[in-house]
Each structure stands twice: as structure tokens, then as C-alpha cells.
C-alpha positions in Angstrom: 7.1 13.9 20.4 5.7 11.9 23.4 6.0 8.3 24.2 3.5 6.4 26.4 4.8 4.0 29.1 5.5 0.6 27.6 3.6 -2.4 28.7 5.5 -5.5 27.7 3.8 -7.7 25.1 4.8 -11.1 26.4 5.3 -13.8 23.8 2.3 -15.8 25.0 0.1 -12.8 25.7 -3.3 -13.2 24.0 -4.6 -10.5 21.7 -8.2 -9.8 20.8 -9.7 -12.0 18.1 -12.3 -9.5 16.9 -14.3 -6.4 18.1 -16.6 -8.4 20.4 -13.7 -10.2 22.0 -11.9 -6.8 22.4 -14.9 -5.1 24.0 -15.6 -8.0 26.4 -12.2 -9.2 27.5 -9.9 -6.2 26.9 -11.6 -3.3 28.7 -8.3 -1.5 29.4 -7.1 -1.6 25.8 -8.4 1.5 23.9 -10.3 0.7 20.8 -10.1 3.5 18.2 -13.4 4.5 16.6 -15.1 7.7 15.4 -16.8 8.3 18.8 -16.1 11.9 19.8 -16.6 11.6 23.6 -14.5 8.5 23.7 -11.7 10.0 21.5 -11.7 13.2 23.5 -11.5 11.3 26.8 -8.6 9.3 25.5 -6.7 12.4 24.2 -7.2 14.1 27.6 -6.0 11.0 29.5 -2.7 11.1 27.6 -2.5 14.9 28.0 -2.3 15.4 24.3 -5.0 18.1 24.0 -4.3 21.6 25.2 -6.5 22.9 28.2 -8.7 25.0 25.9 -8.6 22.7 22.9 -11.8 20.9 21.8 -12.6 18.4 19.1 -14.7 19.8 16.2 -15.0 16.7 14.0 -13.8 13.1 13.5 -13.5 11.6 10.0 -12.7 7.9 9.3 -10.2 7.6 6.6 -10.7 5.3 3.5 -12.3 2.0 4.3 -9.5 0.3 2.3 -6.8 0.9 4.9 -4.8 -1.8 6.6 -4.9 0.1 10.0 -7.7 2.1 11.5 -7.2 5.8 10.8 -9.3 8.7 12.2 -8.7 12.3 11.2 -9.2 14.6 14.1 -10.0 18.3 13.6 -9.8 20.4 16.8 -10.2 24.1 17.6 -6.4 24.4 17.2 -5.1 21.8 14.7 -5.7 18.7 12.6 -4.0 15.3 13.2 -4.4 11.6 12.6 -5.0 8.8 15.0 -3.8 5.5 13.7 -4.2 2.1 15.4 -3.1 -1.4 14.4 -5.4 -4.3 15.3 -4.5 -8.0 15.3 -6.3 -8.1 11.9 -6.4 -6.1 8.7 -8.9 -3.3 9.2 -10.3 -3.6 5.6 -10.3 -7.4 5.8 -10.8 -8.5 9.4 -10.6 -12.2 8.5 -6.8 -11.7 7.9 -4.7 -11.8 11.0 -1.7 -9.5 11.4 0.7 -8.6 14.2 -0.3 -5.5 16.2 3.4 -4.7 16.7 3.6 -3.6 13.0 2.7 -0.1 14.1 5.7 0.1 16.4 8.0 -0.7 13.5 6.2 2.0 11.6 7.0 4.4 14.5 10.6 3.5 14.3 10.6 4.4 10.6 9.1 7.8 11.3 11.9 8.3 13.9 14.5 7.6 11.2 12.7 10.0 8.9 12.8 12.8 11.5 16.6 12.7 11.2 16.7 12.8 7.4 15.6 16.0 5.8 14.7 14.4 2.5 12.5 11.6 4.0 11.1 14.0 6.5 9.8 16.2 3.6 7.6 13.3 2.4 6.1 11.8 5.5 4.0 12.7 8.5 5.6 13.9 11.7 5.3 11.5 14.6 3.6 13.3 17.4 2.8 10.5 19.9 3.5 6.8 20.3 1.1 4.8 22.5 2.9 1.5 22.8 0.2 0.1 25.2 -2.6 0.6 22.8 -0.6 0.2 19.6 -1.6 3.7 18.4 0.2 6.6 16.8 -0.7 10.2 16.5 0.6 11.7 13.2 0.5 15.1 11.6 -1.8 15.4 8.6 -0.1 15.5 5.2 -3.2 16.4 3.3 -6.9 15.5 3.0 -6.8 14.1 -0.6 -4.9 11.1 -2.0 -4.5 10.1 -5.7 -7.2 7.4 -5.9 -9.2 9.4 -8.4 -6.5 9.1 -11.1 -8.3 6.0 -12.4 -11.3 8.3 -13.2 -9.2 10.6 -15.3 -8.3 13.1 -12.5 -5.1 14.9 -13.7 -1.9 13.4 -12.4 1.1 15.6 -13.3 4.6 14.6 -14.3 5.8 16.7 -11.4 3.8 14.6 -9.0 5.2 11.4 -10.6 8.7 12.8 -10.3 8.2 13.4 -6.6 7.1 9.7 -6.1 10.1 8.5 -8.1 12.5 10.7 -6.2 11.1 9.3 -2.9 11.5 5.7 -4.1 15.0 6.3 -5.5 16.1 7.8 -2.2 14.5 5.2 0.0 15.8 2.3 -2.0 19.4 3.6 -2.2 19.7 5.0 1.3 18.9 1.7 3.0 20.5 -0.6 0.4 22.3 -3.5 2.2 22.2 -1.7 5.5 22.3 -4.1 8.4 19.8 -2.1 10.4 16.9 -2.9 8.0 16.4 -6.4 9.3 14.5 -5.0 12.3 11.8 -3.8 10.0 11.3 -7.3 8.6 7.6 -8.3 8.9 6.8 -11.7 7.4 3.2 -11.5 8.3 2.6 -8.4 6.2 4.7 -9.8 3.4 2.6 -12.9 3.3 -0.6 -10.9 3.4 0.3 -8.9 0.3 1.7 -12.0 -1.3 -1.6 -13.9 -1.0 -3.5 -10.9 -2.4 -1.2 -10.6 -5.3 -0.4 -14.2 -6.3 -2.7 -16.7 -4.5 -6.2 -15.3 -4.4 -6.4 -14.1 -8.1 -5.2 -17.5 -9.4 -8.2 -19.1 -7.6 -10.8 -17.1 -9.4 -11.5 -19.7 -12.0 -15.3 -19.2 -12.2 -17.0 -16.3 -13.9 -18.0 -13.5 -11.6 -20.8 -12.5 -14.0 -22.9 -14.3 -16.6 -23.6 -11.2 -18.5 -23.2 -11.6 -22.3 -21.2 -8.4 -22.5 -18.5 -10.0 -20.2 -18.3 -13.3 -22.2 -15.1 -12.2 -24.1 -13.4 -11.1 -20.9 -14.4 -14.3 -19.0 -13.0 -16.4 -21.8 -9.8 -14.5 -21.8 -9.5 -14.8 -18.0 -10.0 -18.6 -18.2 -7.5 -18.8 -21.0 -4.8 -17.1 -18.8 -5.5 -19.2 -15.8 -4.9 -22.4 -17.9 -1.9 -21.0 -19.8 1.3 -22.7 -18.6 3.5 -19.8 -19.7 1.4 -17.4 -17.7 1.2 -19.7 -14.7 4.9 -20.4 -14.7 5.7 -16.6 -14.8 3.3 -15.9 -11.9 4.9 -18.8 -9.9 8.4 -17.5 -10.5 7.5 -14.0 -9.5 5.7 -15.3 -6.4 8.8 -17.1 -5.1 11.0 -14.0 -5.6 8.4 -11.8 -3.9 8.8 -13.9 -0.7 12.6 -13.5 -0.6 14.1 -11.1 1.9 15.4 -8.2 -0.2 18.4 -5.9 0.1 16.6 -2.7 1.1 13.6 -1.1 2.8 10.6 -0.9 0.5 7.2 0.7 1.1 5.5 -2.6 0.3 2.1 -1.3 -0.7 2.9 1.6 -3.0 -0.5 2.4 -4.4 -2.4 5.7 -5.2 -4.3 5.7 -1.8 -0.9 6.2 -0.2 0.1 9.1 -2.5 -1.1 12.2 -0.6 -1.5 15.6 -2.2 0.0 18.2 0.1 0.2 22.0 0.0 3.7 21.7 -1.5 3.5 18.5 -3.6 3.3 14.8 -2.9 3.6 13.0 0.4 3.7 9.3 1.3 1.6 7.5 3.9 0.8 4.0 5.1 4.1 2.5 6.1 2.7 -0.4 8.0 3.6 -2.8 5.1 7.2 -1.7 5.1 9.6 -4.8 4.7 13.0 -5.8 3.7 12.3 -6.4 0.0 13.3 -6.0 -3.6 12.9 -2.4 -5.0 11.2 -3.9 -8.0 8.1 -4.5 -5.9 7.5 -0.8 -5.2 8.3 0.1 -8.8 6.2 -2.7 -10.3 3.2 -1.6 -8.2 3.7 2.0 -9.3 4.0 1.0 -13.0 0.9 -1.2 -12.8 -1.4 1.6 -11.4 -0.1 4.1 -14.0 -1.3 1.6 -16.7 -4.6 0.9 -14.8 -5.2 4.7 -14.9 -4.3 4.8 -18.7 -1.2 6.9 -18.1 0.9 5.4 -20.8 3.4 8.2 -21.1 3.8 8.3 -17.4 4.7 4.7 -17.5 7.6 5.3 -19.9 8.6 8.4 -18.0 8.9 6.4 -14.8 11.1 3.8 -16.5 13.5 6.4 -17.7 13.5 8.6 -14.6 13.8 6.1 -11.7 17.4 5.8 -10.5 18.1 2.1 -10.7 19.9 0.6 -7.6 22.5 -2.1 -8.0 21.2 -5.5 -9.2 17.8 -4.0 -10.1 16.0 -6.3 -12.6 13.4 -4.5 -14.8 11.9 -7.8 -15.9 11.0 -8.6 -12.3 9.4 -5.2 -11.9 7.3 -5.9 -15.0 6.2 -9.3 -13.5 5.1 -7.5 -10.4 3.2 -5.0 -12.5 1.6 -7.8 -14.6 0.5 -9.6 -11.5 -1.0 -6.5 -9.9 -2.9 -5.6 -13.1 -4.2 -9.2 -13.3 -5.6 -9.1 -9.7 -7.1 -5.6 -10.3 -9.0 -7.0 -13.2 -10.5 -10.0 -11.4 -11.5 -11.2 -8.0 -12.0 -9.3 -4.7 -9.4 -6.6 -5.5 -10.9 -5.7 -8.9 -11.3 -2.0 -9.7 -15.0 -1.2 -10.2 -14.5 1.4 -12.9 -13.0 -1.0 -15.4 -15.3 -1.9 -18.3 -15.1 -5.4 -19.9 -13.2 -4.0 -22.9 -10.7 -2.3 -20.6 -10.3 -5.5 -18.6 -9.6 -7.5 -21.7 -7.0 -5.0 -22.9 -5.4 -4.8 -19.5 -5.3 -8.6 -19.1 -3.5 -8.8 -22.5 -1.0 -6.2 -21.2 -0.6 -8.2 -18.0 0.2 -11.3 -20.0 2.9 -9.5 -21.9 4.5 -8.0 -18.8 4.7 -11.4 -17.2 5.8 -13.6 -20.0 7.8 -11.6 -22.6 11.6 -11.6 -22.5 13.2 -8.2 -21.8 14.5 -7.5 -25.4 11.2 -8.5 -27.0 9.2 -6.6 -24.4 11.0 -3.3 -24.9 10.5 -3.5 -28.7 6.8 -4.2 -28.5 5.5 -2.7 -25.3 5.1 1.0 -26.4 3.2 0.0 -29.5 1.0 -2.5 -27.6 0.2 -0.2 -24.7 -0.6 2.9 -26.8 -3.0 0.8 -28.8 -4.6 -1.0 -25.8 -4.6 1.6 -23.0 -5.6 4.8 -24.7 -9.3 4.5 -23.9 
């Protein structure tokens, strides 16, 4: 692995506001884009390409990424270029610290010394501190986003995800060193998406008659005090600094299918948080994909760390399902009937007491989520 020389990012040093500002006022700061001559020139300037190595193709990774990621295929190998900008790549109006990628690099260094973590993540090939860019080995070309459209998702794959989370959460539990990974900006970005923006969606997004029932149910939830109170309580707890390292954005696009199983990507959102957040997000997307039995398998298989609160994980799952049914983060494949069923499930996950929830959840989910 190679490190670039480090140019100090002074406290008051200005960073680009947008692409135009970057291009005009930061000519010496490399801007990653799928431009083959530009990328080839950059890779040659850092002496990353071999003398006889040439670029065959560049592919931009999913448009829903937080950082810009370009897949590079050369005559010798395939690797990823990943750059953080002072904004979220999929949502440029949201500002974020460029230094998040350097914390991600530190995590990859930790993984390189741990055989279990190393088996799940990309290898760190190059760190360019000046341009806030990493070069990573490729895990695989396909993620698990298609599970919403009934693409098979095996219990073996789910087991690998749970093994990773169990190991990550337990290995760093109450370790002093985790505080250097704290990133309040990314925590607040995901907090706004999960708890603030969905609760502002009070008007119907569609006037179609077929959506009237769903719209009525949505308005009912947003004016329900029990629902509002549960969301508010979960929101406060989400912002607390937790006892361990968590992935922070544990969704199907970050679950990568590799030649040997499942790998994990997108660690730019890693924070000191509560493990319930990762588990809650996992559970929510199993339900969104209609994988009811996978949901119960995950509950039984995950190795609970000390002080783990399953009801908080359920509240995270409920909040994530709610936001995926309405607003900017809504999943397009959901029909009005599926949304209505999922919103009812979201309500139960957020508001039911633990004992009551465990008695009713299997019956309710099997009825509502078997589409």
C-alpha cells in the first residue's frame, strides 16, 4: 500500500462549494470523474499504473453513493477509485467533511491486521490524502439491491452479514480507540434522512385514487401522538455516541456478492454508535424485500452484545421502513397496497412493547408481507 504526501488541511482552509467552484478555484485538487485520459494521467502521476498497463474501461458505481466511486478495469487488473467531496455525492445540497474518507482509510488499515475483518472488506491499495481519494481492491461487481425485486437472497448470505456485524460490534465494544472514528456530520446526515425529512412529508405525493388509502394511512400516522412520540424517542437515542463502531448505513447496496460469499463496502458513514442501528437497518430491508423468515432468522442468529436493546433495533427498523414508503427515499417498486402493509408494520415496530410485539409480530408480518 502506498501513501501520498500529506498536505495539511488547516482549520480555516476553504473547500470547494460545488463542481463549478472546484473547477474554477481548485485547479490543483484532482476531481474524480469517468474521464479516461484524466484518470489515466492521474494514475500515472502517482505511479500506480505499471509501465505496460493501460485502462480498458471506467464505470461509475451506483448513483446512490455517498462518495464518488469509479470502477477501473485495466489490461492487468480491476480496482476502485473512491473520492470524498465536501458534499454527499448523491445529494450535493448536503455538506459533509472531506476528511471522512481518511477515517475510512484508518478502518481499512485496522482490517488489514484482522483476518476476519479482512475477509469481508476491500484491500486498501493507495491513500491520496491531498485529494481525499482512496484506491481499493474490487470485492465484486454486484451488490444485493435486487433483493427487493425478488432476487434470491440465501440464508448463507444473511449469516455472513450477521457474522460480520456480530464480530464488528463485539471487537470494538467500549474500546477507547473508537472515538477517533466519530463523525457527527455523517451521523446527523443519516439522522435527518431517517427521522426529520420523512416526518415533514405531510402532503400527498400523488392524487391518484388508487393511492387514497395509503395517503390516508400516512396522514394518520403523522398525526398519531403514539407514533410521533416513538419516533422522537428513537431520534434522540440515535444521536447518542454509542459504545462501539458501527457501519452506520448498513443497506443492501453495501452488501457485495463476491466469489467466495458476501463482502461489505461503504464505510464512510462509520461512527461510534449503538449496534441496534446496524441491526435495525438490516431488519428493515429484509422486511421491505418480503423476507419474513430471514427477519426471524436474523433475530435468532445475531450474537447480542452487552446492553443490546431489541426494542430500539425495532424502532430503527420501523423508522427506516416508514421513510422508504414515503418521501425522497421511497422505494419505487412498492405498490400502494405494499406501502399500506409496510406502514402498519412500521407502526407496530415503533410503538408496541417488547412482550406484546414478540407475541404478535410473526402473525402480523406473515399476513402483511407475504406478497
